[in-house]
C-alpha positions in Angstrom: -9.4 1.6 -11.1 -12.3 -0.7 -11.8 -12.6 -0.1 -15.5 -11.6 -3.0 -17.9 -8.8 -2.4 -20.3 -6.9 -4.3 -22.9 -3.6 -5.8 -21.7 -0.6 -6.7 -23.7 2.4 -8.4 -22.1 6.0 -8.0 -23.2 8.8 -9.5 -21.3 11.2 -6.9 -20.0 14.9 -7.5 -19.5 16.7 -7.5 -16.3 17.2 -4.0 -14.8 20.9 -3.1 -14.9 21.7 -1.4 -11.6 24.3 1.3 -12.2 24.6 2.3 -8.6 27.5 2.2 -6.2 26.3 1.4 -2.7 27.0 4.8 -1.4 23.3 5.1 -1.0 23.4 2.6 1.8 25.6 4.7 3.9 23.4 7.7 3.3 20.3 5.6 4.2 21.9 4.4 7.4 22.2 8.0 8.6 18.6 8.8 7.6 17.2 5.7 9.2 18.5 6.6 12.6 15.6 9.0 12.7 13.3 5.9 12.5 12.8 4.1 15.8 16.0 2.3 16.9 14.2 -1.1 17.1 13.2 -0.6 13.4 16.8 -0.3 12.3 17.8 -3.6 13.8 14.7 -5.7 13.1 14.3 -7.4 9.8 11.7 -5.7 7.6 9.5 -8.8 7.3 9.5 -9.2 11.1 8.4 -5.5 11.4 5.5 -6.3 9.1 4.7 -9.4 11.1 4.8 -7.5 14.4 2.7 -4.6 13.1 -0.9 -4.4 14.3 -3.6 -1.8 14.8 -3.5 1.5 12.9 -0.3 1.6 10.8 -0.5 4.5 8.4 -2.0 6.1 5.3 -2.2 5.7 1.6 -0.7 8.8 -0.1 -1.6 9.8 -3.7 1.4 11.1 -5.7 -0.2 11.7 -9.1 0.1 15.4 -8.5 3.8 15.0 -7.7 3.9 16.8 -4.3 7.2 18.6 -3.9 9.7 17.8 -1.1 8.3 20.4 1.3 4.8 19.0 0.8 5.9 15.4 1.2 7.9 16.2 4.4 5.0 18.3 5.9 2.4 15.6 5.1 4.5 12.8 6.4 5.2 14.7 9.6 1.5 15.2 10.1 0.9 11.5 9.5 3.5 10.5 12.0 2.1 12.9 14.6 -1.3 11.1 14.2 0.3 7.7 14.9 1.2 6.6 11.4 4.3 4.3 11.1 4.1 3.7 7.3 3.0 5.4 4.1 2.0 3.6 0.9 2.3 5.6 -2.3 -0.7 5.5 -4.7 -0.8 6.2 -8.4 2.4 7.4 -10.0 4.5 10.5 -10.8 6.6 10.4 -13.9 9.0 13.2 -12.8 12.6 11.9 -13.0 13.9 10.8 -9.6 10.6 11.4 -7.9 10.5 8.1 -6.0 13.8 9.0 -4.5 12.3 12.3 -3.2 9.4 10.3 -1.6 11.9 7.9 0.1 14.1 10.9 1.2 11.1 12.6 2.8 10.1 9.5 4.6 13.6 9.1 6.0 13.8 12.7 7.0 10.5 12.4 9.0 11.3 8.9 10.4 8.4 7.0 8.8 8.5 3.9 6.8 7.5 3.9 3.1 6.1 1.3 0.7 6.7 2.5 -2.8 4.0 1.2 -5.1 4.9 0.3 -8.7 1.8 1.5 -10.5 0.7 -1.3 -12.8 -2.6 0.0 -14.1 -2.3 0.8 -17.8 -4.2 1.0 -21.1 -1.3 0.0 -23.4 1.5 -2.5 -22.7 3.4 -3.5 -19.6 6.7 -2.7 -21.3 5.8 0.8 -22.2 3.8 1.8 -19.2 4.9 -0.3 -16.2 8.5 -1.2 -16.9 9.6 2.5 -16.5 7.8 2.5 -13.1 9.6 -0.7 -12.1 12.9 0.8 -13.1 12.3 4.1 -11.3 11.2 2.4 -8.0 14.0 -0.1 -8.1 16.7 2.5 -8.6 15.2 4.7 -5.9 15.1 1.9 -3.4 18.7 0.8 -4.1 19.9 4.3 -3.8 18.3 4.8 -0.3 16.9 1.6 1.2 16.8 2.7 4.8 13.2 4.1 5.1 11.8 1.4 2.8 9.6 -1.2 4.5 8.7 -3.1 1.4 7.9 -2.6 -2.3 4.6 -3.4 -3.9 3.0 -3.9 -7.4 -0.4 -2.4 -7.7 -3.0 -1.2 -7.7 -4.9 -4.5 -7.9 -2.9 -6.1 -10.7 -4.7 -9.5 -10.4 -8.2 -7.9 -10.5 -7.3 -5.8 -13.5 -5.1 -8.5 -15.2 -2.4 -5.9 -15.6 0.4 -8.4 -16.4 -1.8 -10.6 -18.6 -1.7 -13.6 -16.2 -0.8 -14.5 -12.6 2.3 -16.4 -13.8 3.5 -13.3 -15.8 2.9 -11.1 -12.8 4.9 -13.6 -10.6 7.8 -13.4 -13.1 7.9 -9.6 -12.7 8.0 -9.9 -8.9 10.8 -12.5 -9.1 12.8 -10.2 -11.5 12.6 -7.3 -9.0 13.7 -9.6 -6.2 16.7 -10.6 -8.3 17.6 -7.0 -9.0 17.3 -6.1 -5.3 19.3 -9.2 -4.3 22.1 -8.3 -6.8 22.2 -4.9 -5.0 22.6 -6.6 -1.6 19.0 -5.9 -0.7 17.4 -9.4 -0.6 15.7 -8.5 2.7 13.3 -6.1 1.2 9.9 -7.8 1.0 7.8 -7.6 -2.1 4.1 -8.0 -2.5 1.1 -6.9 -4.5 -1.7 -4.6 -3.4 -5.0 -6.3 -4.3 -8.3 -7.3 -2.8 -9.7 -10.8 -2.0 -11.9 -10.8 -5.1 -8.8 -10.0 -7.3 -7.1 -13.1 -6.0 -10.3 -15.2 -6.2 -11.1 -14.2 -9.8 -7.7 -14.4 -11.3 -7.4 -18.1 -12.1 -4.3 -19.9 -11.1 -2.9 -17.6 -8.4 -0.3 -20.2 -7.1 2.7 -18.5 -8.8 1.9 -15.1 -7.3 1.1 -16.6 -3.9 4.5 -18.3 -3.9 6.3 -15.2 -5.1 5.1 -12.6 -2.6 6.8 -12.3 0.8 3.6 -11.1 2.6 0.1 -10.3 1.7 -1.0 -6.7 1.2 -4.8 -6.5 1.5 -7.2 -4.1 -0.2 -10.3 -4.4 2.0 -13.3 -2.2 1.2 -16.7 -3.2 2.6 -18.0 0.0 1.1 -18.1 -1.7 -2.4 -19.9 -4.9 -1.2 -23.5 -5.4 -2.5 -24.8 -5.5 1.1 -23.0 -2.4 2.3 -24.8 0.0 4.7 -23.1 2.5 6.9 -19.5 2.6 7.8 -20.0 1.6 11.4 -22.4 -1.2 10.8 -22.0 -4.9 11.8 -22.3 -5.7 8.1 -19.2 -3.7 7.4 -17.2 -5.5 10.0 -18.5 -8.9 8.9 -17.5 -8.2 5.3 -14.1 -6.9 6.4 -13.3 -10.1 8.5 -14.6 -12.4 5.7 -11.9 -11.0 3.4 -9.2 -11.4 6.1 -10.2 -15.0 6.5 -9.7 -15.6 2.8 -6.2 -14.2 3.0 -5.4 -16.3 6.0 -6.4 -19.3 4.0 -3.8 -18.7 1.3 -1.0 -17.0 3.3 0.5 -20.2 4.8 1.6 -18.3 7.9 3.1 -15.3 6.1 2.3 -11.8 7.4 -0.9 -10.0 6.5 -1.1 -6.2 6.3 -4.2 -4.3 5.3 -2.5 -1.6 3.3 -5.7 -0.1 1.8 -9.0 0.3 3.6 -11.4 3.2 4.1 -14.8 4.6 3.5 -15.7 7.7 1.4 -17.5 10.8 2.5 -19.2 10.9 -0.9 -20.0 8.6 -3.9 -18.4 10.8 -6.5 -15.3 8.9 -7.4 -16.3 5.3 -7.4 -20.0 4.3 -7.3 -21.1 1.7 -4.7 -22.8 -1.6 -5.4 -25.3 -1.3 -2.7 -28.4 0.9 -2.9 -28.3 1.2 0.9 -24.8 2.4 1.3 -24.2 5.6 3.3 -21.3 7.8 2.1 -20.9 10.8 4.4 -18.3 12.2 6.8 -20.1 10.6 9.7 -20.1 7.2 7.9 -16.4 7.5 7.1 -15.7 8.4 10.7 -17.8 5.5 11.9 -15.8 3.0 9.8 -12.5 4.4 11.1 -13.8 4.0 14.7 -15.1 0.5 13.9 -11.6 -0.6 12.9 -10.1 1.1 15.9 -12.6 -0.5 18.3 -11.3 -4.0 17.3 -7.7 -3.2 18.2 -7.3 -5.8 20.9 -9.7 -8.6 20.0 -8.9 -8.7 16.3 -5.8 -6.8 15.0 -3.6 -7.5 18.0 -4.8 -11.0 18.3 -3.9 -11.7 14.7 -0.9 -9.3 14.3 -2.5 -7.4 11.5 -2.1 -3.7 10.9 -4.5 -1.4 8.9 -3.7 1.6 6.7 -6.3 4.1 5.7 -6.9 5.2 2.1 -6.2 8.0 2.0 -4.6 10.9 3.6 -6.4 13.7 1.8 -9.1 14.1 -0.8 -6.9 13.8 -3.8 -9.0 10.7 -4.2 -12.3 12.6 -3.9 -14.1 11.7 -0.7 -11.6 9.1 0.6 -9.2 11.2 2.7 -9.3 12.1 6.4 -8.6 15.6 5.3 -10.8 18.0 3.3 -9.5 19.6 0.2 -8.4 22.6 2.2 -6.2 20.4 4.4 -8.4 20.6 7.5 -9.6 17.4 9.3 -13.0 16.0 8.4 -13.2 14.9 12.0 -10.8 14.8 15.0 -9.3 11.4 14.1 -7.0 9.3 16.2 -6.5 5.6 16.5 -4.7 3.1 18.7 -1.3 1.9 17.6 -0.9 -0.4 20.6 -3.5 -2.0 22.9 
């Protein structure tokens, strides 16, 4: 995720949408399982109204089957989750449709992530992901809250430049609009430093409908324990940056968390504490600011991740049991 790589940009042609809108009728039936207010409120307004704990990041690189997806999403919903964000990618044909179907069955929103991290060219590695996600969303839009490009395409220069990334966002918007789905918001999943270090970000800032925030105080050079005042200060500093570029558009922290070990991604601080107790402390730190921060600013937060597919980062152990008895406020 943080390793540099060579990027080659090739312009991809418009996606031809071969679908008849029978998928919309199917989606309307499925979406009845989602809260009634959600089916009548515009998606961007749902995002704007969302605050406090909002959901989980869910790794799909192992291509969990339909039963596994439904079971996991049901457990997430039972813990208060309203939304799930996919992470990484699965190349199995039609897989994103399975993810969206599972979300609809359970009655939880989903944000399909177009995986942009690659070591070759955008056209060979990313364009197939764009096509797969777009087709799946058009076929069954009901459970879809938004669509994202990530992970961290500005930080990793995945598209070659911010202006090229913006062109891909606009192309997807056009494809969805042509399918009658102009109301589906599109964003990118990136951190403050990604935006700050990418150069001229104006085209991307103008292209996104809301700002999806990756916010990880764990990686800061001054990091200590998950429950420390330093962690909260670093978290709020990043939020302040996004507020400064959002021009009133909604913010949603779609990736935050703290690992229980240092095995996957090493920290920058020699004083950082990576343990289950530190992970739990960071969760509780966020939850403790439900009223004074998240509700006050109408900002939701989503935890990365659900299980330890990303080693150390889940709320579940590898055997599927809870690391701690987690719960969080969804209103306050």
